C-alpha positions, 0 to 999 in steps of 0.5 A: 584546856580542861574540856566540858567531857573530862570534867564531867567525869573527872569532878564526880571521880574527885568527889568519890576519891575524897569521900572513899578516902574519909570512909575507909579506915586508916589501918590496923592500930599500932602498939602505941595507939593500943597503949593509949587506948588501954591507958585511957580505960585504966584512968576511968578506972575500967576493970582490968579483966575488961582492959585485957579483953578489950587489948585483945581485940585491938591487937588483933585489928586487920584494919578493916571496917565492922559491922556490930550486930545488935539485939536488943530487948527493952526494959518495961520498967526502967530504973532511975538514972542520974541525969534522966527524969524519974520514970523515963522509959526505955525508948526515952533513955535510949534516945538520950544514949543516942544523942551522944552516939550519933555525932560520935558515930557519924563524925567517924563515918559509922552509921546504922546499916539495918534497923527493924523490930522483932515480929516473932520469938526466936525460931531456932536456939541451941546453946543458950538461954533467955533469948527467946524474946527480943524488941528489935535487931540492928546492924551498925557499921564502924569504919574500924576498931580504932574509931570503935574505941576513940567512942568508948573510952571517951570520958563521957561515954560511960555516963552516957552508956548508963542510959543504954544499961538502964533501958534494956532487960538484955542484949548482946552485941559481937562485931563481924568482919564481911568479904561482901557488904553490898551496904557499904556506901563506898560501893553505893556511891560508886554505882550511883554516880557512874549511872548519872554521869554515864546517862549525862555523857549519853544524852550530851555527847552520844547524840552529837553535842560538841564539847 
């Protein structure tokens, strides 16, 4: 029979292992997957130059998680977009875009890591123009390139992405793979569970309470 103390440690460990399995990517993309994503892009009319660019991105997949760095400058007077009300603000258009992105991301263990408003102009600029001013910046974690491509090749994504394009004057986004990421929820959950269980173990069993 499993003792209470064993259960105290075992159940949180099981919860952590299940979460870590879901939160971790499934390895590098296979050739078949890359071909399937390529076919999806062609079916939606993606330009061949863009397809070649994204295919290279997929072929270089390491299977690791990605952090997407986003700099955003919202449009003061966004154009009208099909599916939106005339005169909607940039924030409203971005809200429409995120109505699709939130469930698409969260269901794939992808989520924001950091988001904040810009408080001053760029302090250091070299080799690039028109980057003096931004409205906000953010970091978004994707479980894998597979998840990113699943979202990007969803036929619904193209129409939703139009809302984002209309909402912004300029933006640039690029992926980073880090060796150290203290915001990784696997690390955070392990730390929280270990701390709580250690405290309970100390209170219940290291003061002489029998199991």
